[in-house]
N, C-alpha and C positions, 0 to 999 in steps of 0.2 A: 170324622166328618170335617171337611175343610171349611174355612172361613170364606163364604161366597155370596152373602145376601146383599143385593141392591134392588130396590123397587122403583122402577122408572127413574133410575139414577139417584134415588134418595137413600140415605142411611137413616137409622133411627135417630130421632132428636127429641127435644122437649115436647114438640107438638104431637109426638107419637104416643105419649103417656096417657093412660086412662087409670084413674084411681077410683076404686069402689070400696066403701066401708059398709060392711054387712049388705052388700049388693046394690047400694045406692051410689051413683056417681057423684063425685065432688070435683069441681073444676076451678075453684078459686085458690088452690094451693100452688105455690111455686118452688117449694123445697120439700123433698122427701129423701131421707137417707136411712138406709138399713144395712145391717151387716151381721155376720155370725162368724164364729171361729171354733176350731177344734184343736185343743192343746194336747200335745203328746209329751210324755215324760220318758226319758231314756233310762234304761237299766244298765248299770255297769258291773263289771266283775274283774277277775284277774286276767292277766295276759300282757305280753309285751306291747301289743298294739294300743292298749289302754283306751280303746274305743268302746262304744256302746255295744252290748250284746243283743239288745232289742229295744223295743219301745212299747209303751202302753197303748191300749186301744184309743185312748183319748177321752177328753171331757168336752162336750159340746156346750157352748155358751153363746146365745144370741146377744148381740150388743144393743145398748139403748138406741132407739130409733128417733128420728127428728122429723117434724112436719112444720112447715112454715107457709104463711100466705095470708090471704085476705081476712080481715076481722070478721066479716059477715060469714065466711065459710066456717070459721071456728065457732061462731055463734050457732050455726046450723048443726055442726058436729056435736057440740055440747048438748043441744036440745035433743038431738037424735038419741044420744047415749042416756041422757037423764030420763027420757020417756020410758026406757027399759029398766030403770032402777026401781026398787021396791017403794021408795018414797017419792019418785018422780022428779028428784032434784039432784041426786048424788051421781054425777056423770063419771066420777073417778072410781066408782064401784063396778062398772059395767065392762065386761070383756067384749071385744069385737074382733071381727075378721077383716083383714085388709087385703085387697087384691090390687096389684100394680101390674098393668098390662101395657105392653109396648106393641103398637099396631101401626102398620103403614097401610093406608087404604090401597086397594088394588092388588093385595097379595094375601092369599090364604096361607101361604107357606111361612111368612114371616110374622108370627105372633109369639111374643115371649110373655109368659104369665108367671109372675112371682106371687106366692101366697104367704102372708104373714098371719100366723095362727095365734089365737088367744091373746090379743093385744089389750093393754090396759094403760090409760093415760096416767103419767106419773108427775108431770109438771106442765104448767102453762105459763106463758109470760107475754106481756104486752109492754112495749116501750114506744111512745109516740113523741115525735118532735115536729116542730113547725116545718112545713115544706109542701111541695106539690104532690108528693106520693100519696097513694091510698093507705089507709091504716092497716097494719098487719100485726100478726101475732105468731108465736112459736110454741110448740109443745114437744115434750119428750114422752115417749111411750115405750113400755117394755113389750116384748114379744116372746112367746114360748118356743116357737119353731119357725124357720123360714124354709119354704120350698122354692127352689130356683128353677122355674120352668119345668116342674115335675121332678126335679132331682134334689137330693139332700146332701149336705156336708156331713151330717151325722149318720150313723149306722141305722138305717130304717128297715133292716131285714126282719125285725120282729114286730113291725107295725101290723095292726089288723086290717 
C-alpha cells in the first residue's frame, strides 16, 4: 500500500488526536509518547564468512510511556482510576486501557487507532513555576502490549 492520504489537503496533526482511557475521552493532555521494540539475538558458528547463521525470534518489550498536560486532566485521570481501586484511593493499583486515535473529519478512510493494553501508572510529577502558563503535570506508565492500527510488532499468531 502506497503512502497516499490527504483529507481536504490536510495531514494528520495534533488536532487529529483523540485519547480515550477506558473509553472516556481526555482532552487536556498535550504530550503522549509510546513505543515498543523487539530485540533479536544473532547466532554465530564456524565458517570463513564469520557472519551470523541465524537470529532468534526476538523478545518483545514495550517501552515506558509518557503523558503530559493539564493538572486538571491528571486530577480527573487519578480520580477515574482510584474509583476502580478496592480502597477507592490507590490509583497506582489499577490497570487501564488507552486508545490513541488519529482522525481527520471528513474521511472515513483515514483513521488510525493505536491500542495500549494493560497500562499502569508508574510515576507522576508536578513542577510549577511562576508564569502565565497553566499548571501541568507528567506521568510515566507501563504498558503490556501495543497494537499499532490493528498490527503488532510482536508475534501475535497464538493470540486467542
